N, C-alpha and C positions, 0 to 999 in steps of 0.2 A: 659346508652342505657337500653331500656326496651324490654324483650323478654317474654311475658306471654301469654298463651293460655288457654282458658277455653272452654271446648266442653261439650255437653250432646248429646248422641246417642245410638243406640243399636248395640251391637256386631253382626257382619256378620257371625262369626263361633267361635266355642269354642277355647278359648285360649289354648296354649300348653306349659307347662313349660319346659324350657331347662336350661342346666347348661354349663358355659363356662369350658374351660380347668383348670382354676383356681379355679373352685367351685362356681363361682357367678350365682345366679338364674336370668334368664331373660325370657320374653315372649313378643311376638309382635302380635298385632291382628289389625283388622280394624273395624272402627265404622262407621255406616251410620247416618249423620247427616241431618235432613230435612232443606231445604231452607226456610226461613220466608215469601217468597212472591210466589205467583203463578200467571202466565199470564192467562188471561181469556181464556178459551177454552182448557187449557193444564192441565195435572195432575201435582201434587206437585213433584217436583225433590229433590234429596238428593245428598250430597257430601260424598264421602268415604275417611276418613282419617286413615292414618296408625299410630299406637301407638305402643311406646315401654316402657316397664317397667323393672325395674332392683331390685334385691334383695328381701326385704320382700314385696314391692308392687306388684311384679310379683307373688309371692306366694300367695298374698291376692286375686289378680284377678283370678288366676287360681283355687283357692279353691271356690270362691264365686260367680263368674260370668260365664255365658254360652251364646251360641247362642241365640240372640234375647232379651238378658237382657239389660235393660237400665243402663246406667253408666254415671258418670260425671268424667271428666278427667281434671286436672290442670297440665301444665307443660311449657315446653320451645319448640319452634319450632327449628328444626335442620335439615340441609341439609348435604349430604355426597356423594360421589361418590365411586362406586366399579366397578370391571371388572367381567362381567358375564362369566359363563363357557363357552359360545361360543366366548369369546374374546372381546366382544363389552363392551364399557364402559356405565355405568348406573348411573343415577342422582336421588336421593331420597330425599324427604322432609317428615319429620315425627315428630310427637310430642313424646318427651321424658317426661313421665309422672313423676311428683313429688308426686301427690296425687290422688287418685281415690277414689269415694264415691258412695254409694247406692243412688239411686234417686226414690224411691217410690215404688219399687218392692222388694220381698224377694224370693229367690230360696227355694223350699221345699226339705229339705234334703232326705226325703224318696223316692223321684222320681226326674225325670228331669223337672218337670213342674214348673211354676212360678206363684206366687200369687201375685195379685194386693194388694198394701198396705203392711202394717206391721203387719195384723192379722195373728191369728194362724191358721193352717188347721182346717176344719170344725169340725173334730172328737175330738179336743182337746179344743174346745170353751165350756164354761160352758152351762148347759143345760137350765137355767133360764135367761131370758132376763134382762138387766139392768133396773133400775127403771126409769120411765119417770116422769118429772116434768112439761110437757107441760101444764097440766089443774090444777097444784097445785097453792096453794096460798103463800104468803110470809112466813106463818107458817110452809110450807113444808121444809124449809131450816133451817140448824143448823148455829147459830151465832158463828164465830171464834173469839177467843180473840185476840187482836192487838199485845200483847207481845210474843205470841208464834212464833216457827219458822215455816215457811210454809212447806208443805209436799213434795214440788217438788224442 
């Protein structure tokens, strides 16, 4: 049998780190995932998916992600039932995340804002622009020896 889920969406609210009675870290949050199709004359719709993370994955999410940030989640679909405080039985379907990843944004640690891409904040960027080779000739490039290790 196969039970794998891969989703990419935006967090609906800030995740909150909790700890079980036995000391295990856990967080649950909801992401909004846009649907890939739009009916003519209607706005794009989104599905709201509940996610649960445990241990170091929960700590990672709470440290680096916040409301509105884009996240990629990989895990398993799990269903469970529980009894609510009012005595009614509830049925829940959620993704238990094995792996979460950044997807093109980085949270600026000095504030709660988000930067597009993995660029540094403006104040930390070098004052001089990088050289441009758009109008250069083949002489503008340095020949790399074939037997050297590549720098990346």
